[in-house]
C-alpha positions as a printed NumPy array, in Angstrom:
array([[ -2.807,  -6.488,  23.861],
       [ -5.216,  -6.896,  20.988],
       [ -3.78 ,  -8.877,  18.363],
       [ -1.925,  -6.738,  15.943],
       [ -2.032,  -6.802,  12.484],
       [  1.417,  -6.364,  10.447],
       [  0.793,  -6.611,   6.785],
       [  3.786,  -7.469,   3.985],
       [  3.895,  -5.749,   0.894],
       [  6.488,  -6.45 ,  -2.712],
       [  5.873,  -4.582,  -5.493],
       [  3.417,  -1.482,  -6.033],
       [  2.847,  -1.919,  -9.577],
       [  1.18 ,  -3.358, -11.982],
       [  1.24 ,  -7.046, -12.338],
       [  3.038,  -8.593, -15.63 ],
       [  0.85 , -11.073, -17.681],
       [ -0.608, -14.004, -16.242],
       [  1.52 , -16.613, -16.25 ],
       [  4.692, -14.529, -15.152],
       [  6.744, -16.07 , -12.036],
       [  5.678, -14.113,  -8.622],
       [  2.92 , -12.844, -10.249],
       [  1.237, -12.725,  -7.069],
       [  3.505, -10.501,  -4.995],
       [  2.66 ,  -7.454,  -7.089],
       [ -0.402,  -4.994,  -5.849],
       [ -1.519,  -2.159,  -7.885],
       [ -1.377,   1.376,  -6.979],
       [ -5.104,   1.474,  -7.05 ],
       [ -5.637,  -1.587,  -4.781],
       [ -3.027,  -0.33 ,  -2.594],
       [ -4.607,   3.276,  -2.137],
       [ -8.129,   1.71 ,  -1.486],
       [ -6.608,  -0.359,   1.21 ],
       [ -4.771,   2.02 ,   3.292],
       [ -8.042,   4.7  ,   2.695],
       [ -9.972,   1.613,   4.267],
       [ -7.895,   1.666,   6.796],
       [ -8.301,   5.072,   7.692],
       [-11.971,   5.007,   7.16 ],
       [-11.748,   2.293,   9.847],
       [ -9.733,   4.377,  12.209],
       [ -6.628,   2.445,  12.414],
       [ -2.924,   3.978,  12.13 ],
       [ -0.649,   3.024,   9.753],
       [  3.024,   2.718,  11.638],
       [  6.245,   1.774,  10.511],
       [  7.996,  -1.218,  13.05 ],
       [  9.712,   1.216,  14.985],
       [  6.687,   3.128,  15.71 ],
       [  4.311,  -0.051,  16.266],
       [  6.965,  -1.412,  18.794],
       [  5.168,   0.269,  21.799],
       [  1.881,  -1.198,  20.999],
       [  3.541,  -4.578,  20.483],
       [  5.333,  -4.57 ,  24.085],
       [  1.773,  -3.464,  25.566],
       [  3.202,  -0.059,  26.454],
       [  0.488,   1.389,  24.313],
       [ -2.675,   0.392,  23.199],
       [ -4.715,   1.522,  19.631],
       [ -6.34 ,   0.77 ,  16.494],
       [ -2.918,   0.053,  14.942],
       [ -1.366,  -1.699,  11.483],
       [  1.835,  -2.511,  11.003],
       [  3.063,  -1.728,   6.768],
       [  6.032,  -3.433,   5.94 ],
       [  7.818,  -3.649,   2.173],
       [ 10.104,  -6.322,   1.486],
       [ 12.929,  -5.722,  -0.716],
       [ 13.004,  -2.268,  -1.527],
       [ 11.329,  -1.545,  -4.723],
       [ 11.743,   1.695,  -6.739],
       [  7.984,   1.444,  -7.409],
       [  6.951,   1.402,  -3.644],
       [  8.579,   5.2  ,  -3.445],
       [  6.685,   6.098,  -6.604],
       [  3.244,   4.21 ,  -5.623],
       [  3.128,   3.901,  -2.005],
       [  4.629,   7.117,  -0.647],
       [  1.818,   9.416,  -1.336],
       [ -0.468,   7.306,  -0.592],
       [  1.016,   6.649,   2.923],
       [  1.592,  10.332,   3.845],
       [ -1.958,  11.374,   2.586],
       [ -3.395,   8.901,   5.095],
       [ -0.318,  10.205,   7.942],
       [  0.665,   6.455,   7.812],
       [  4.541,   5.356,   8.508],
       [  5.795,   2.264,   6.956],
       [  9.594,  -0.103,   6.684],
       [ 10.773,  -1.055,   3.673],
       [ 13.376,  -3.66 ,   4.128],
       [ 16.438,  -3.298,   1.512],
       [ 19.365,  -5.029,   0.853],
       [ 22.253,  -3.133,   1.646],
       [ 24.627,  -4.105,  -1.125],
       [ 22.325,  -3.82 ,  -4.114],
       [ 21.012,  -0.622,  -4.063],
       [ 20.568,   1.125,  -7.24 ],
       [ 20.159,  -2.34 ,  -9.028],
       [ 17.866,  -5.118,  -9.445],
       [ 16.069,  -7.757,  -7.587],
       [ 18.918, -10.24 ,  -9.149],
       [ 17.819, -13.288,  -6.61 ],
       [ 14.764, -13.862,  -8.442],
       [ 16.663, -13.603, -11.992],
       [ 16.791, -17.652, -12.026],
       [ 13.693, -17.729, -11.197],
       [ 12.38 , -15.852, -14.777],
       [ 11.275, -13.348, -12.754],
       [ 11.678,  -9.943, -14.602],
       [ 13.964,  -7.527, -13.494],
       [ 12.306,  -4.734, -11.101],
       [ 14.815,  -1.57 , -10.045],
       [ 15.166,  -1.16 ,  -6.412],
       [ 16.08 ,   2.318,  -4.861],
       [ 19.276,   3.759,  -4.736],
       [ 20.564,   5.707,  -1.435],
       [ 19.023,   8.897,  -3.001],
       [ 15.956,   7.303,  -3.292],
       [ 16.221,   6.054,   0.26 ],
       [ 16.375,   8.992,   1.358],
       [ 13.617,  10.797,  -0.297],
       [ 11.696,   7.788,   1.484],
       [ 12.603,   8.588,   4.666],
       [ 12.234,  12.238,   4.295],
       [  8.819,  11.388,   3.608],
       [  8.226,   9.922,   6.815],
       [  9.121,   6.231,   6.43 ],
       [ 11.492,   3.72 ,   7.664],
       [ 14.138,   1.746,   6.21 ],
       [ 14.814,  -1.904,   7.578],
       [ 17.461,  -4.658,   6.63 ],
       [ 16.956,  -7.305,   4.418],
       [ 20.784,  -8.331,   5.055],
       [ 23.263,  -7.935,   2.199],
       [ 22.64 ,  -9.644,  -1.125],
       [ 19.376, -11.04 ,   0.195],
       [ 20.615, -14.683,   1.289],
       [ 18.695, -17.403,   2.195],
       [ 20.504, -17.445,   5.641],
       [ 19.571, -21.44 ,   6.285],
       [ 21.984, -22.234,   3.557],
       [ 24.739, -20.113,   4.246],
       [ 27.459, -21.016,   6.822],
       [ 27.742, -18.671,  10.255],
       [ 30.096, -16.356,   9.689],
       [ 28.456, -15.269,   6.293],
       [ 24.926, -15.174,   8.022],
       [ 26.4  , -13.092,  10.975],
       [ 28.268, -10.481,   8.531],
       [ 24.653, -10.553,   6.299],
       [ 22.931,  -9.746,   9.085],
       [ 25.136,  -7.445,  11.116],
       [ 26.581,  -5.611,   8.585],
       [ 24.01 ,  -4.933,   6.296],
       [ 22.878,  -2.733,   9.343],
       [ 26.082,  -0.866,   9.91 ],
       [ 26.463,  -0.084,   6.391],
       [ 22.58 ,   1.259,   5.924],
       [ 23.131,   3.256,   8.829],
       [ 26.28 ,   5.09 ,   7.974],
       [ 24.929,   5.386,   4.241],
       [ 21.959,   7.   ,   5.318],
       [ 23.022,   8.756,   9.078],
       [ 20.291,   7.006,  10.569],
       [ 19.897,   4.545,  12.954],
       [ 18.548,   0.316,  11.196],
       [ 16.756,  -1.07 ,  13.817],
       [ 14.605,  -3.31 ,  12.038],
       [ 15.321,  -6.416,  10.523],
       [ 13.745,  -9.113,   7.78 ],
       [ 14.159, -12.595,   7.376],
       [ 14.735, -13.228,   3.426],
       [ 13.049, -15.89 ,   2.155],
       [ 11.379, -16.043,   5.692],
       [ 13.797, -18.813,   6.305],
       [ 15.898, -18.31 ,   9.836],
       [ 16.833, -20.837,  12.357],
       [ 16.982, -19.958,  16.174],
       [ 20.71 , -19.485,  15.661],
       [ 20.001, -16.567,  13.343],
       [ 16.884, -14.892,  15.638],
       [ 20.466, -14.977,  18.133],
       [ 22.423, -13.34 ,  15.765],
       [ 19.561, -10.566,  14.859],
       [ 19.562,  -9.252,  18.342],
       [ 23.211,  -9.67 ,  18.74 ],
       [ 23.481,  -7.072,  16.107],
       [ 21.27 ,  -4.509,  18.086],
       [ 18.199,  -4.587,  16.027],
       [ 14.634,  -3.979,  17.85 ],
       [ 12.533,  -6.622,  16.039],
       [ 12.57 ,  -8.791,  13.233],
       [  9.834, -10.182,  10.651],
       [  8.956, -13.347,   8.861],
       [  6.784, -14.556,   6.748],
       [  5.073, -16.88 ,   9.273],
       [  1.544, -15.904,   8.65 ],
       [ -0.767, -14.701,  11.191],
       [ -1.568, -11.689,  13.639],
       [  1.085, -10.742,  17.025],
       [ -0.465, -11.826,  19.636],
       [  1.171, -10.143,  23.093],
       [  3.189, -13.279,  24.294],
       [  5.177, -13.456,  20.539],
       [  8.894, -12.893,  20.266],
       [  9.933,  -9.24 ,  18.723],
       [ 12.345, -11.062,  16.55 ],
       [  9.894, -13.946,  15.153],
       [  6.942, -11.764,  14.16 ],
       [  4.571, -12.94 ,  12.028],
       [  3.055, -11.373,   8.889],
       [  0.173, -10.982,   6.827],
       [  0.532, -10.889,   3.214],
       [ -0.903,  -8.998,   0.998],
       [ -0.895, -10.066,  -2.733],
       [ -2.154,  -9.208,  -6.332],
       [ -5.744, -11.247,  -5.704],
       [ -6.406, -10.039,  -2.252],
       [ -9.606,  -8.802,  -2.622],
       [-11.074,  -5.852,  -0.739],
       [-13.335,  -8.237,   1.523],
       [-10.439, -10.457,   1.918],
       [ -8.094,  -7.81 ,   3.292],
       [-10.732,  -6.862,   5.744],
       [-11.023, -10.322,   7.208],
       [ -7.358, -10.713,   7.667],
       [ -7.228,  -6.848,   9.689],
       [-10.36 ,  -7.231,  11.277],
       [-10.848, -10.904,  12.538],
       [ -9.167, -14.115,  13.094],
       [ -8.837, -15.072,   9.882],
       [ -5.027, -15.167,   9.679],
       [ -4.595, -16.782,  12.945],
       [ -5.657, -20.3  ,  11.395],
       [ -1.818, -20.171,  10.457],
       [ -0.302, -19.996,  13.894],
       [ -0.336, -23.218,  14.459],
       [ -0.091, -24.593,  10.677]])
């Protein structure tokens, strides 16, 4: 299989003032629209993680890009959904099951401004709009700082509760903060997820473990030429051996 890029987004909104913590994790609605339009012009199909699986396993081939959003911000629904639908793209949004309808409280101690997270009805709008929901644990915990019992609960129970709440089979997982150990990889697999994504950078290659999938960050400062380098070349693969 040809290397497959999986894009990582967080907030699709105008960035806060210069000097604000985590400012890089904002991508403006205009920039996001241009990026999706560029993918379409180039003949790429943007896919959710579950729809991407046959390409990751080599059962299908084609010009595809995975599109993921971490945390489940309301601004994803407000500013990204219509763009994705315009180009007939799908995506996966990883949500924190016990914090639906609240804010990104795990960031508050860092001085990050509160941003609303989608509630159950908004998640349903996202699904009805042709998109996918994945799990980002119950409380956005650092799995490497929790005991095994807590980690297992965070991984498994988030899938169970989201599946029941949304009447759908949650099949995708994302490690919060990108932190995990081999034990957590085993837990994710045992909890009946199909795949899991990390914050390790690089395109996905044929030999990669589907429970430790690399992704490509798209941030506020990502220019269109950089975006093209990330998609079309081995630019991100230099991080594979870092």
